[in-house]
Structure formats: structure tokens, C-alpha cells
N, C-alpha and C positions, 0 to 999 in steps of 0.2 A: 248671722253665729256657728265657728265651726262645734264639733261634736266629735270629742275623739271616742270609735271604737275598739282604738288597741293601743297600747302606752308603749312602753317597755321603755329600763333603764337600767342603765349599767351591765346590760347583759354583757358576762363571760361563759361561755363552755369550751374542755379543752377535753382533749382527749390522751389521755397518757402523756405525753413530752408534747403535744403538739395543740397548741393553746388557737382554736378557731375563729372563737368570737372572742371582741373584747372589750370591752366600757362599751359595748352598745347602746345608742337608745335611737326610738323607732317612735313616733307617733302615726298613725293611720287613722281618719278623720272618716264618718257616717260619707260614704256614696262616695267615698276618692278610688280613683284606680292605681292604683301606686304600682311600678314597676321597679323591681330595682336589677343595675347588668352586674355582673360582677363574671369572673373566666373561669372555665371548668376550675373548680376544685377552692375558688376563690373564700367557701362555705355560707354559699346564698339556700342548699338543700337542707344545711345543722338549723343553721339560723329562721328558715318556716320550719321547721319540726318546733323547735323550742320555741317559738310562735303560738303554733297550734298546739298546745297541752303534751304531744310525743316526742317529746325530747324533755327533763328536765334542763334547766340552768343547773350551774356550777354555784353562778351569785347573783344578783343582780331580781329587778321585780315588775314582772309584764301585767297590766293589768286588760281584761278583756270585759266589754259591755259594763263594769264598774266593775268591778268582779274579780280578785285575787287570781293566777290561772292553778296556784296551787292549790288551795285553799276550794275551789269550787269544779273541777275536771268535768264532772257530767254533766251539768249544770251551760259548760263552755261551747263544748261539744254538740252541745243540744244546737246551735247557733251557728257553725261554722260546716263548714264543704271542704275538701282535700280534692284538687286530683295532683297525679302525682301526673311524670310521665308513662310511668308506667297502671296500665288501663285500669287494674282490680277487677278486669272484667272476666266471668266464666267465657272458652273460647266454644264446651261444646250443649252449652243453651242460648237462647235467642237471646235479641234485645229483650221479650218484655219478662220473658220468663226472668233474662238479669237485673231488672227495675222490680219486680214484684221479690226477690230476694233481701234486697235492699230497704225496701220500702218495709219489710215484715221486720225488718233489724232495728228500722226509725221508728216502727209504730206509727204509720205514716196511715197519716187519717183519708177515706171516702180515695181506696188505693189505686183503686181503675179507673177513675176519673184522672188525678194526679197523675199514668201513668202516661195513660193515652196525651193527655196535654203537654208535657213533657216530651214525648216523643216528636208529636207534630212538630215544638218551640224548637230540639235538635236536626229537623228535616227528614225522621227517619224511622216517621208512623210506619212509612209505604214496605223497612223492611222490618217491622215486628215481630211478624217471626219466624224471620230469617238467624240463624244461628251466627253469632259473632264474629267462628272463625271465618265465616266469608269474608267479610265486611276490610273496606279497606282503611290502611291505618287513618288515616281523613274520618273517616266513619265511625272509627273505632275511639277517637278521640272527644269525638259531638256524642258519642254513646257515654262516656266517663262524664264527660259533664253532665249529665242527665244526670247520671249517678253520683256529685256530687254534690248536685241543688233539689234531688227527689227529698228531700223532708224540710224545702225551703229554708234553707241559712238566710242567715242577715249579712257574714262575712265571707268569702270566699276566697281559700289556697291554691293558685294552678303555679302547680313545678315547673319550669320548663314547658310549654301544654306543645310552644309548636315543632317541638323534633321529632322530625323523621314527615314532616308533614310540609307539599306541593302550596305553590303560590296560593291556589285553587282556594284549599284545606286550610291555609294560616288566613285566610279572605275570611273563609265560613265563619270561620272560632274569633279574628276579631266582633266579628257581627254579631256573634252570640252574647260573650262575653259589654259590647255597647246594652245590645237591647236588655239582657236582667242588669246592668246597670240602670237604665231609666227606670225600672220598676224600683230601683232605687238598690241594690244590691254592691255591698262595695269589694275592693279586688288587693287581694295583693300577691301579684305573679311577678317570679323570678324566672330573666333567663340572661344567656352571653351571647345575646344577637340585638346590637342597637334598632337593625333594621323592625326587625320584628314586633316589639311592644313600642316603641316609643309612639302614635301616634292616635292611641289607641285612647292615651293615659294623662291624669293629671298628675300627676305629679310622679320625678325618679327619684333616681338615689343609685350610686355608686357603692359596692360592697367592696372595700377594698383592705388587707391585711390584716382582718374584722374587727374592722368600723366599716361606716356607711359613711364615708368622705365629701357627700354631694345628695343635696339635699336640697335643692331651692328647680325654680323654674326656667333652664334655659332655654332660646332655642335648638333646635336640631342640629344646626352646622354645627354653633358650642358645643353642646352637650359632648356630641359624637367630635371633637375634638381632642376634647377635655380627658374622655372612656380612653381614647387610644391612646393618650399622653401616659394614663395611669397603667395601661397595658404593659407599655415600654416598659418601664419605671421596672412593675411586678418581676419580667421573661429577664429584665437585667441584674435582678438582686438571682433572682435564679441561679443564673448563671454568673 
């Protein structure tokens, strides 16, 4: 039996005359790794910010953990983690100091034990006291994921997490997502590149013209073919 952790109905969002989201519906179930694909500029980041309570929708209803998003923002944010392609880490602080700072913000209990546990999970415990400025892009992304899950959230949003990563770093990140998912964490991931997210997902969608046009299981070849058709159509419409 599936258990809805996020339900969005008829979501719209505009910036001026630019309508980004159009009557969009989406359901994410507990334990999902839902990967949403779309071209650059399709509105993926806007959708993620709306779903995670960072931006209000113009209309529609969003339920998270059985609560209306606009009425229970504080309780909901305590249950979600957000990782952007920007790390939100402080370069002049060490890995430990960064997580200690966020642990205080989230009022994490037994924070020393939790920080140690998380740094080991992402493979950075041996670099605990090194400044973030010395980290590679892949290491910084792993530490950013550690920041996002430090307070043990139930639902984790990842915004273009593969940006700037080499193949090895992508593999490490995917393995971390799978490991956390096995521990009961739910993920909503957005990316424009089908090769970097399809294999770890159990559900996939494509965002096009402000709505999700695919939300069903397809094999990778057929999904990729459909995605490329949509990208070509969007390119023709822009021209």
C-alpha cells in the first residue's frame, strides 16, 4: 500500500506575464526516488521551490506529510532537506564547522555524534577539519548532501545535483542517494540529463510547458526517445 508524502494539485506559478507552471499535478509516495527531467528553463527549479515551501504557488493545493503547505510551513520544513546546485557552504570553514553551524540552526540533538556519523556516511570524515575551499566539486556536493540530511529529514529535494561532477563523483552521489533511500528516505530530484538520474529512480517524469507530461514507468530507451521528442518540439516552438 502506497503512502503519499507529497501531493500537488492544479499548481500554477507565474512571473509577470511568464506562466511557468500550468495546472500541474504531482504525487510522491514514501520511499520514492522520483526524478523529474526537463530542458534548461523548463521550470524545474521553480517547481522544486514551490513544492518545498520556498516559493508560494499562485493557485492550487500542496499537501506535505498530510499538512497543507501554506498553513504548516515550520513543521514541514523540519521534515524536508534541500540541496541546490549551489552548496550553501562556507569556504573558509571546515567541513565539521559547516555542519556544526547548520546543526545549531536545526537544533540537532547529540550534534557531535550526528556530525561524525554524517561525515562518515559521505566519505569525508578524514577531511573533517579541512576548509571547504580545498574540496573538489564532488567533495563539496557530498558535503552539501550531508548538510541537507543532517537533521534527518523524511523528504529530500535535490536540484541539479550532478552539476559540474565527473563520472566518478556522479557514481558516489548516486550511491549515497540509494543508501539513504534504503534507510527510508524519499527523494525528489530534478535534472536535464537523462543519463545522470534515470538508473537510480523508481519513478520518472518530464516537465514541459509548465506541466508534467509523463509520469509512468517506461524502460530507459523508450523514455529517452520520448524525452528527445519533447526537447525537439520545444526547440521548434522557440524557433
